[in-house]
PAGUBA-817640 format. One record per residue (C-alpha): z, x, y; residue in three letters. Coordinates in steps of 0.25 Angstrom, whole numbers, plus 2048, in hexadecimal, padded with zeros to 3 digits. Each point is the difference from the previous one (the first is absolute). Layout:
REM PAGUBA-817640
ZXYALA/...
END
This chain:
REM PAGUBA-817640
D0AAADE1BMET/7F67F87F9ASP/8058067F2ASN/80C7F7801GLU/7F87F47FCTYR/7FD7FF7F1ALA/7F57F6804ILE/7FA7FD80EGLU/7F67F5802MET/7F980280DARG/7F97F5808ASN/7FB7F87F3ILE/7F77F5803THR/7FB7F77F4LYS/7F77F4802LYS/7FC7F47F7PHE/7F67F5803PRO/8067F880CGLY/80D808801ILE/80580E804ILE/80B8027F6ALA/80580D805ASN/7FE80380FASP/80280F804ASN/80D8017F8ILE/80880D7FFTHR/80B8017F5LEU/80980D7FEGLN/8088017F3LEU/80B80B7FFLYS/8038077F3LYS/80C7FA7F9GLY/8007F3809GLU/7FF7F27FDILE/7F67FA80AHIS/7FF7F1801ALA/7F37FA804LEU/8037F2806LEU/7F77F5804GLY/7FC7F27FFGLU/7F67FB7F4ASN/7F3805804GLY/80580B80AALA/7F880A7F9GLY/80C8077F8LYS/7F98007F2SER/7F3804806THR/80680C806LEU/8068047F3MET/7F47FD7F9SER/7F980A809VAL/80A80B7FDLEU/7FF7FD7F1PHE/7F0801801GLY/7FD7F27FDLEU/7F97FE80DTYR/7F980A80AGLN/8047FF80EPRO/7F57FF80BGLU/808809809GLU/80C8097FFGLY/80580B7F7SER/80B8037F6ILE/80980D800TYR/8098057F5LYS/80A80A805TYR/7F780380CGLY/7F38027F8LYS/7F57F6801GLU/7FD7F97F2VAL/7F57F77FCLYS/8047F57F6ILE/7F37FA7FAASN/8077F87F5ASP/80D7FE7F9PRO/7FE80D7F7ASN/7FF80880DASP/80D7FA805ALA/8068037F2ASN/7FC80E801ASP/80780180ELEU/80D7FA7F9GLY/7FE7F2806ILE/8047F57F8GLY/8007F1802MET/8077F47FAVAL/7F87F4804HIS/8057F2804GLN/7F87FA7F4HIS/80380A7F5PHE/7F48087F9LYS/8058007F2LEU/7F97FD7F3VAL/8077F47FAGLN/7FE8037F1CYS/80380E801PHE/80E8067FFTHR/80880680BVAL/7FE80E7FBLEU/7F17FE7FFASP/7FF7FA80EASN/80880C806ILE/7F780A7FAILE/7F37F9801LEU/7F6809807GLY/80880C7FFVAL/8018017F0GLU/80480D7F9THR/7F78027F4THR/7FE80A7F5LYS/7F38017F9ASN/7FD7F2805GLY/80D7FA7FBILE/80A7FA80ALEU/80D808801GLN/80A7F5803LYS/80D8077FCALA/80080A80CGLU/7FC7F4809ALA/80C7F87FBARG/80980B802LYS/7FC80280ELYS/8017F1803VAL/80E8007FAGLN/80480C808GLU/7FB7F980DLEU/8067F37FCSER/80D8067FFASP/80080880CLYS/7FC7F5809TYR/8087F57F9GLY/7F37F87FCLEU/8047FA7F3LYS/7F37FB7F9VAL/7FD7FE7F1ASP/7F38097FFTHR/7FC7F97F3GLU/8007F2806ALA/7F37F9804LYS/7FE7FD80FILE/7FE7F17FDGLU/80E7FF7F9ASP/80880680BILE/8067FB80ETHR/7F980280DVAL/80B80A804GLY/7FD8087F3MET/7F1800803GLN/80380680EGLN/80980B7FAARG/7F48037F7THR/7F780180DGLU/80B80A806ILE/8008087F3LEU/7F1801801LYS/80180780EMET/80B8097FBLEU/7F98047F3TYR/7F4805809ARG/80A808808ASP/7FD7F880DASN/80880480CGLU/7FB7F680AILE/8047F27FALEU/7FA7F3806ILE/8077F37FDPHE/7F87F4804ASP/80A7F4802GLU/8088057F4PRO/80B7F5800THR/7F77F4801ALA/8017FD7F2VAL/80E8057FDLEU/80E7F97FETHR/80B804809PRO/8068097F5GLY/7F38077FEGLU/7FE80280FILE/80E807801ASP/7FC8097F4GLU/7F2803807LEU/80780480DMET/8098097F8ALA/7F48067F9ILE/7F880280DMET/80C807807LYS/8018097F3GLY/7F1804801LEU/80280380FALA/80C8097FDLYS/7F78087F6GLU/7F780380BGLY/7F57F57FELYS/7FA7FA80CSER/8007F1800ILE/7F77F5807LEU/8067F37FEPHE/7F87F4805ILE/8097F4802SER/8027F4809HIS/80F7FE7FBLYS/80880580CLEU/80D8017F8ASN/7FA8097F6GLU/7FA80980BILE/80D801807MET/8078047F2GLU/7F680B7FBVAL/7F780580BALA/80280C809ASP/7F57FC80AARG/7F77F4801CYS/7F27FE806THR/7FC7F2804VAL/7F17FB800LEU/7FC7F3806ARG/7F27F97FEARG/7FA80E7FCGLY/80680880CLYS/80B80A801TYR/80D7FB807ILE/80A80B7FEGLY/8088097F7THR/8107FE801VAL/80C8077FAGLU/8067F57F7VAL/80E804803LYS/7FE7FE80FASN/7F97F27FFTHR/8047F27FBTHR/7F97F57F8LYS/7FD7F880CGLU/7F980B807GLU/7F88037F4LEU/7FC7F27FESER/7FC7FF80FLYS/7F780C7FFMET/7FA7FB7F3MET/7FD7F1804VAL/7FF802810GLY/80B7F5802ARG/80E7FD7FCASP/8027FA7F2VAL/80A7F67FCGLU/8078067F3PHE/8087F37FEGLU/7FA7F37FBVAL/8037F5809THR/8007F27F9LYS/8087F3801THR/8087FA7F5GLU/7F87FB7F4ALA/7FE7F17FELYS/7FD7FF7F1PRO/7F97F37FCGLY/7FA7FB7F2ASP/7FE8097F5VAL/7F2806800VAL/80080A7F4LEU/8097FD7F4SER/80180B7F5VAL/8077FC7F3GLU/8038097F4GLY/7F480A804MET/7FD80B7F6THR/7F580A802VAL/7FC80B7F6ALA/80080F804SER/7F3807800SER/80680D7FCLEU/80A7FD7F6HIS/8027F57F5HIS/80C7FA807ASN/7FF7F580BASN/80080580FALA/8057F3805VAL/80B7F97F8LYS/8027F1802ASN/80080080FVAL/8037F3808SER/8007FE80FPHE/7FB7F780BLYS/7FA80380EVAL/8007F580AARG/7F87FC80DHIS/80480880CGLY/80780B7F9GLU/7FD80F7FDILE/8068037F2VAL/80080F7FCCYS/7FF8067F3ILE/80780E801ALA/80280B7F6GLY/7FC80E7FCILE/7F18017FCASP/7FD7FE7F2GLY/80B7F57FDASN/7F57F57FDGLY/7FC7FC80FGLN/7F28047FDTHR/7FF7F87F4GLU/8077F4806LEU/7F680080BVAL/7F58017F6TYR/8057F47F9GLY/8027F880DLEU/7F2803805SER/7F97FE7F2GLY/7FC80F7FELEU/8088007F3GLU/8037F47F7PRO/80F7FC7FDLEU/8068027F3VAL/8097F3803SER/8057F880CGLY/7FA7F780ALYS/7FB80280FILE/7FF7F4809THR/7F980180ELEU/8027F5809SER/8037F67F5GLY/7F48057F7LYS/8018077F3ASP/7F880D802ILE/8068077F4THR/7F28027FAASN/7F87FE80CALA/7F580A803SER/80180A80CILE/7F67F8808ARG/8077F37FDGLU/80D806805ARG/7FA80480CSER/7FA7F2803LYS/80D7FA7FDSER/80680780CGLY/80480E7FBMET/7FD80D808SER/80380E7FAHIS/80180D808ILE/7FF8097F3PRO/80880D7FDGLU/7F48087FEASP/7F67FD80BARG/7F58097F9HIS/8017F97F2LYS/8037F2804HIS/7FE7FE80FGLY/7F2805804LEU/7F28037FAVAL/80080E806LEU/7F1801801ASP/7FE7F2806TYR/7FF7FF80FPRO/80C7FA807LEU/7F97F3803SER/7FF7FD7F0TYR/80E8057FEASN/8057F680AMET/7FA7F47F8VAL/8038057F2LEU/8077F47FCGLN/7F97F6808ARG/7F1804800TYR/7FD7F47F7PHE/8057F680BGLU/7F67F8808ASP/80280780DGLN/7FC80D7F9PHE/7F57FC7F6SER/7F57F77FFTHR/7FE7F47F5LYS/7F680A7F9ALA/80B80A7FFGLY/7FB80A80BPHE/80A807809LEU/7FF7FC80FLYS/80180E805LYS/8017FC80FGLY/80C7F77FDALA/80780B7F8ILE/7FE80A80BASN/8057F780AGLU/80C7FD7F8TYR/80380E7FDSER/7FE80480FASP/80A7F6804ARG/80A8057F6LEU/7FE80F804ILE/8027FC80EGLU/80D7F87FDGLU/80780A7F7TYR/7FB80C807ASP/7F98067F4VAL/7FA80E805ARG/7F38047F9SER/7F4808805GLY/7F67F57FFGLN/8077F3800GLY/7FD7F67F5SER/7F580A7FBALA/80A80B7FDTHR/8018037F1LYS/80F7FD7FCALA/80180E7F9ARG/7FD80880DSER/80C7F9807MET/80E806801SER/80A7FA7F7GLY/8087F980AGLY/7F47F9805ASN/7FC7FC7F2GLN/80D7FA7FFGLN/7FF7F880DLYS/7F27FB7FBALA/8077FA7F4ILE/80B7FA808ILE/7F67F9809ALA/7F97FA7F5ARG/80C7FB7F8GLU/8077FA80CLEU/7F47FA806ASP/7FF7F77F3LYS/80D7F9806ASN/8078017F2PRO/80C7F77FCASP/80580D7F9LEU/7FD80E804LEU/80380A7F5LEU/80280D808ALA/80180C7F8VAL/80480D808GLN/7F87FB80BPRO/80480B809THR/7FE80C7F6ARG/7F980B808GLY/8017F980DLEU/80480680DASP/80C7FB809VAL/7F67F8809GLY/7F97FA7F4ALA/80D7FD7F9ILE/8057F980CGLU/7F47F7800PHE/8007FD7F1VAL/80F7FC801HIS/7FD7F780CLYS/7F57F97F7GLN/8097FE7F4LEU/80A7F980AVAL/7F57F8806ALA/7FC7FB7F2GLN/80E7FC7FDARG/8027F980EASP/7F37F87FDLYS/8087FB7F4GLY/7F98087F6HIS/8078077F4ALA/80080F800VAL/8038087F3LEU/80280F804LEU/80180B7F6VAL/80480D807SER/80680D7FCLEU/80480380EGLU/80F7FC802LEU/7FF80080FGLU/7F47F67FFGLU/8087F87F5VAL/80C7FE809LEU/7F97FE80DSER/7F57F67FCVAL/8057F87F5SER/8097F3801ASP/8048017F1ARG/80080D7F7ILE/7FE7FF7F1LEU/80280E7F9VAL/7F88037F4MET/80580A7F5TYR/7F98037F3GLU/7F87F3801GLY/80C7F7803GLU/8057FA80DILE/80E806801VAL/8057FB80DGLY/7FD7F780CGLU/80480480EPHE/8007FC80FASP/7FB80B808PRO/80A7FD80BLYS/80C8027F7THR/7FC80B7F7THR/7FE80F802SER/7F680B7FBARG/80B8067F7GLU/8037F27F9GLU/7F17FE7FELEU/7FF80E7FAGLY/80B7FE7F6LEU/7F87F47FBTYR/7F3807801MET/80580B7F7SER/8067F77F6GLY/80E804803ALA/8047F1803LYS/7FA7F27FDARG/8047F2803MET/7FB7F37F9GLU/7F67FA809VAL/7FF7F0801LYS/7F37FB803VAL/
END
């Protein structure tokens, strides 16, 4: 009976300082199935998969492959057993080509010389077989996130892995790329690969998974057949209560203009043309304006220009009547701009700082946090941080003393949101604020965005999730190839219409 399971993890317990990440968890993966692992941020999903991949050693429990006990001391052991993993934050060398990344660590050499021709042929065959179209000669730093993910999948297939772990694989993909990935996963399962799919996106689990195991706060809640369950049941298992999927909000009452952008042009970091071309728009007090579009159409650079991370080629930015076109990031912050960044690791947190320091990154120089002589008031910083952790339900092993790096992605995101909202900004620049969050946390963030609006602040939301765009915003601006090609009222538009503008099939003249 045991042998029907490609992998069986029995009674796994894994502890970290101040927290039991996995508390006596059993997981059974059948050959050729797509098995979803569902849970809130910090429920212990990634930890459990890291145990299977040999990144962590459990304090208790054992792992079996086809009924035989195996010992996985490190990822090389996992690879030898045919277990591969695509991590939430990709493990790729940015300045290497796609091909070099795929063969890294398992290179074929002859007399000390790298034999790339055979490798290229094998990669091409795998790429054709599974519909993973990648340019093997492109450098990782020059390709989209979706392509980087395909590179990670090819890395597993190149090593002949038969058990594939996908950790939050859709967190960084566009709607189109998500559909493609789902098709790829189904194709892999059909070929007899066994897939473990970590997610907290219920729609995706309903679409591709055969069975789903739910974890909550480190404990095993249950395993269900997906075809016999509903989104509502899964979310209740995961969060422990009923979750509102609809965003409830009153009519917006827009006031005076807070942010005015005129003729903004921002250069592209990759190519020689401009990423944002002569864009103009306004955001008013008491409204949520959303910039929608497919990833890579200039949204990132638009945000960099607004927040001061990139200089403008031309154009003018006014915040609450003040020209901030050439202002420094700190000046913008002090003028009433808050920024929830797209990349929380690169621009949101100092990962090796404790949570307390991360909470005051933009305010440590204020009198309440530092003395006249410039020394930090650690007591005041900890007190402030403790209050935010409590208020925003940021879960971490050791409270304010926890290193940001050791927290789950969703809780890192909550910490950034707490910090940015507590500044009580005139303008909140929220870039994919719910990326990688579970349904409970998404509900929380959406309520926070609406609360900011209802306090009379201006919110500029940048999102790739069409559901979010339609349910949270009061006005939608669609970006395509660096330009704003349409303005919509979410109450009177549809996903299909937005899709046509997002793909460049239609455009309208937008009056500012």
